C-alpha positions in Angstrom: -8.5 10.7 -50.3 -8.3 8.6 -47.2 -6.1 5.9 -48.8 -8.1 5.7 -52.1 -5.7 5.9 -55.1 -5.6 9.3 -56.8 -4.7 10.6 -60.2 -3.7 8.3 -63.2 -3.7 5.2 -61.0 -7.5 5.2 -61.2 -7.3 4.0 -64.9 -6.5 0.5 -63.7 -9.9 0.2 -62.0 -11.5 -0.1 -65.4 -10.3 -3.7 -65.5 -12.3 -4.7 -62.4 -15.9 -4.2 -63.6 -15.0 -5.6 -67.0 -13.4 -8.7 -65.5 -16.3 -9.2 -63.1 -18.8 -8.9 -66.0 -16.9 -11.4 -68.2 -17.0 -14.2 -65.6 -20.8 -14.8 -65.7 -20.9 -14.1 -69.4 -18.3 -16.8 -70.0 -20.2 -19.3 -67.9 -23.4 -18.5 -69.7 -22.3 -18.3 -73.3 -19.0 -20.2 -73.8 -19.5 -24.0 -74.5 -17.6 -26.4 -72.2 -14.5 -28.0 -73.5 -15.0 -31.6 -74.4 -12.6 -34.5 -74.8 -12.4 -36.5 -78.0 -14.7 -39.1 -76.4 -17.3 -36.4 -75.8 -16.9 -36.2 -72.0 -16.6 -32.8 -70.3 -12.9 -31.9 -70.2 -13.2 -30.2 -66.8 -10.9 -27.5 -65.5 -7.4 -27.9 -64.1 -7.8 -25.9 -60.8 -4.8 -27.6 -59.3 -2.6 -26.5 -62.2 -3.9 -23.0 -62.0 -3.1 -22.7 -58.3 0.4 -24.1 -58.8 1.3 -21.9 -61.8 -0.2 -18.8 -60.3 1.7 -19.4 -57.0 4.9 -20.0 -58.9 4.6 -16.8 -61.0 3.7 -14.7 -58.0 6.6 -16.0 -56.0 9.0 -15.2 -58.8 7.7 -11.9 -60.1 6.8 -10.1 -56.8 10.4 -10.2 -55.3 11.9 -9.2 -58.6 9.7 -6.1 -58.7 9.9 -5.1 -55.1 13.2 -6.6 -53.9 15.3 -3.5 -54.7 12.8 -1.2 -52.9 13.1 -3.1 -49.7 16.8 -3.9 -49.8 16.6 -7.6 -50.9 15.7 -9.1 -47.5 15.8 -12.8 -46.9 12.1 -13.3 -47.7 12.7 -12.2 -51.3 15.2 -15.1 -51.9 12.8 -17.4 -50.0 10.0 -16.5 -52.3 12.2 -17.0 -55.4 13.2 -20.5 -54.1 9.5 -21.3 -53.4 8.6 -20.2 -56.9 11.1 -22.6 -58.4 9.8 -25.5 -56.2 6.2 -24.7 -57.2 7.1 -24.5 -60.9 8.8 -27.9 -60.7 5.7 -29.3 -59.0 3.5 -27.7 -61.7 5.5 -29.4 -64.5 5.3 -32.7 -62.7 1.6 -32.3 -62.1 1.0 -31.5 -65.8 3.0 -34.6 -66.9 1.0 -36.8 -64.6 -2.3 -35.5 -65.9 -1.2 -36.0 -69.5 -0.1 -39.6 -68.8 -3.5 -40.4 -67.2 -5.4 -38.8 -70.1 -6.7 -35.9 -68.0 -6.7 -32.5 -69.5 -3.8 -30.4 -68.2 -3.6 -26.7 -68.0 -0.3 -26.8 -70.0 0.3 -29.5 -72.6 4.0 -30.3 -71.9 4.3 -32.0 -75.2 4.8 -28.5 -76.7 8.3 -28.4 -75.2 9.4 -31.4 -77.4 9.4 -29.1 -80.4 12.6 -27.2 -80.9 11.1 -24.3 -82.7 8.5 -23.8 -80.0 11.3 -23.6 -77.3 13.2 -21.1 -79.4 10.0 -19.1 -79.9 9.4 -19.1 -76.2 12.9 -17.7 -75.6 12.3 -15.0 -78.3 9.0 -14.0 -76.6 10.8 -13.9 -73.2 13.7 -11.6 -74.3 11.6 -9.4 -76.6 8.8 -8.6 -74.2 11.3 -8.0 -71.4 12.4 -5.1 -73.6 9.0 -4.1 -74.9 7.5 -2.5 -71.8 10.6 -1.8 -69.7 11.5 0.6 -72.5 8.6 2.8 -71.6 9.4 2.7 -67.9 13.0 3.8 -68.1 12.3 6.4 -70.8 9.5 8.0 -68.8 11.7 8.0 -65.7 14.6 9.7 -67.5 12.5 12.2 -69.5 10.1 13.3 -66.8 12.0 12.8 -63.5 15.6 13.1 -64.7 15.3 15.7 -67.5 12.2 17.4 -66.3 10.1 17.0 -69.5 6.5 17.7 -69.0 4.1 14.7 -69.1 2.5 16.3 -72.2 5.8 16.5 -74.1 6.7 12.9 -73.1 3.3 11.8 -74.3 3.7 13.5 -77.7 7.1 11.8 -78.1 5.5 8.4 -77.6 2.8 9.3 -80.1 5.5 9.5 -82.7 6.7 6.1 -81.6 3.1 4.8 -81.9 2.7 6.3 -85.4 5.8 4.5 -86.5 4.5 1.3 -85.0 1.2 1.5 -86.8 2.7 2.3 -90.2 5.3 -0.4 -90.0 2.9 -3.1 -88.7 0.6 -2.5 -91.7 3.5 -2.8 -94.1 5.1 -5.8 -92.3 2.0 -7.9 -92.4 2.3 -7.7 -96.2 6.0 -8.4 -96.2 6.1 -11.3 -93.8 4.3 -13.7 -96.1 6.9 -12.9 -98.8 10.1 -12.8 -96.8 9.4 -14.6 -93.5 11.6 -14.0 -90.5 13.9 -11.6 -92.4 11.3 -8.9 -91.8 11.5 -9.5 -88.0 15.3 -9.6 -88.1 15.3 -6.2 -89.9 13.0 -4.9 -87.3 15.2 -6.1 -84.4 18.2 -4.4 -86.1 16.3 -1.1 -86.4 15.4 -1.3 -82.7 19.0 -1.9 -81.7 20.3 0.9 -83.8 17.7 3.4 -82.6 18.2 2.4 -78.9 21.9 3.2 -79.4 20.8 6.6 -80.8 18.6 7.1 -77.7 21.8 6.8 -75.6 23.7 9.3 -77.9 21.0 11.9 -77.9 19.9 11.6 -74.2 23.4 12.2 -72.9 23.0 15.5 -71.0 20.6 17.9 -69.3 20.2 19.8 -72.6 18.5 17.5 -75.1 18.1 18.4 -78.8 14.3 17.7 -79.1 14.3 17.8 -82.9 16.3 14.5 -82.9 14.0 12.7 -80.5 11.0 12.7 -82.7 12.5 10.9 -85.7 14.4 8.5 -83.4 11.2 7.5 -81.5 9.4 7.2 -84.8 12.1 4.9 -86.2 12.1 2.8 -83.0 8.4 2.4 -83.5 8.9 1.2 -87.0 11.2 -1.5 -85.6 8.6 -2.6 -83.1 5.9 -2.6 -85.8 8.1 -4.8 -88.0 8.5 -7.4 -85.2 5.5 -7.5 -82.9 2.5 -8.3 -85.1 4.1 -11.5 -86.4 6.3 -12.5 -83.5 4.3 -15.4 -82.3 3.8 -16.8 -85.8 7.5 -17.7 -86.0 7.1 -20.1 -83.1 3.8 -21.5 -84.1 4.1 -22.0 -87.9 5.5 -25.5 -87.5 3.2 -26.7 -84.7 0.8 -29.6 -85.3 -2.8 -28.4 -85.7 -4.0 -30.3 -82.6 -1.5 -28.4 -80.5 -1.8 -24.9 -82.1 -4.4 -23.7 -79.6 -2.4 -24.8 -76.6 0.7 -23.3 -78.1 -0.9 -20.0 -78.7 -2.3 -19.8 -75.1 1.1 -20.7 -73.7 2.8 -18.0 -75.7 0.3 -15.4 -74.6 0.7 -16.3 -71.0 4.5 -16.3 -71.3 4.3 -12.9 -73.0 2.6 -11.4 -69.9 5.1 -13.0 -67.6 8.0 -11.7 -69.7 6.6 -8.2 -69.5 6.4 -8.4 -65.7 10.0 -9.8 -65.6 11.2 -7.0 -67.8 9.8 -4.4 -65.5 11.3 -6.1 -62.5 14.7 -6.9 -64.0 15.4 -3.9 -66.3 13.6 -1.6 -63.9 15.8 -3.0 -61.1 18.9 -2.4 -63.2 17.8 1.2 -63.7 16.9 2.1 -60.1 19.9 0.3 -58.7 22.2 2.8 -60.4 20.3 5.9 -59.3 21.6 6.2 -55.7 19.7 7.8 -52.7 19.6 11.3 -54.1 20.0 11.1 -57.8 20.8 14.1 -60.0 20.6 14.4 -63.8 23.9 12.6 -64.3 22.7 9.7 -62.2 19.6 9.3 -64.3 21.5 9.4 -67.5 24.0 6.8 -66.3 21.2 4.5 -65.0 19.4 4.9 -68.3 22.5 4.1 -70.3 23.1 0.9 -68.4 19.5 -0.2 -68.6 19.3 0.6 -72.3 22.5 -1.3 -73.0 20.9 -4.3 -71.2 17.9 -4.0 -73.5 20.2 -3.9 -76.5 21.8 -7.1 -75.4 18.4 -8.7 -75.0 17.4 -7.7 -78.5 20.7 -9.1 -79.8 19.7 -12.4 -78.2 16.3 -12.2 -80.0 18.1 -11.6 -83.3 20.4 -14.6 -82.7 17.4 -16.8 -81.8 15.5 -15.7 -84.9 18.6 -16.8 -86.9 18.4 -20.2 -85.2 14.9 -20.8 -86.5 14.8 -22.6 -89.9 14.3 -20.4 -92.9 11.7 -22.7 -94.3 8.8 -21.3 -96.2 7.7 -17.7 -95.8 5.1 -17.3 -93.1 1.6 -17.8 -94.4 -0.2 -15.6 -91.8 0.2 -13.6 -88.7 -0.8 -13.8 -85.1 -1.1 -10.4 -83.6 0.2 -10.5 -80.0 -0.1 -7.1 -78.6 
């Protein structure tokens, strides 16, 4: 089609008209932020440019570095991203000290539970979406499952997620972070079962459906209340800034997971991979995800037990 994207890639174009429509609607209908003294708070364009540049310089080489053989410009971009991130933090501190409204309120990082929660979000969401990437690659490209069969498998995962999320929202107010810890344990065990079942060209399909369903129940026990564990002890005046920071960090973690875990997977395929190569790459990438989930479980343990959570913040 003369360079125009074909097939399933067209679904991403739906974001363009919606995004373009939301800009004028936001300008027309959303009230301007105001400081406590009633003045217009303004917008931190400088902070947006620094943070966007930093994230782009970090994420792009992580995603594309393996494909192009990690040339020098990849490491240069990573270094530039680190410099821009340091400049962003300094810029935000200066704005806060001069009573200008920063894009990111750096006072958030003085709260231990918030920092632990940010680490939880990082490691969890690195697993969340990279799971789909490496499973689709193994099932469809490595094991020659049809796209319809792979889709049905993920429907079972989705059904498990929906059921568990509805139940967990009732259990979290009673048992707090223990519900999330149980969900992480379920995810770890079922990922190990993925490795056991997906260990050869002939896969016993009847085991895959309950395993993916069980994995979905683990996700559903964690995800709907994940952000609440990091926000429940935040001061009211910082709750909005903390929630926005968590959401931004969540999207960044997803991109990092695709880049890092995807990089681990593809780096073990070789130039002309066969089924055994796909299985080996999948095993190593999944073991990496298991290690990341173990870190999430440890970080949840570090959070104070305190009172059971009084509510939930759905994050995905």
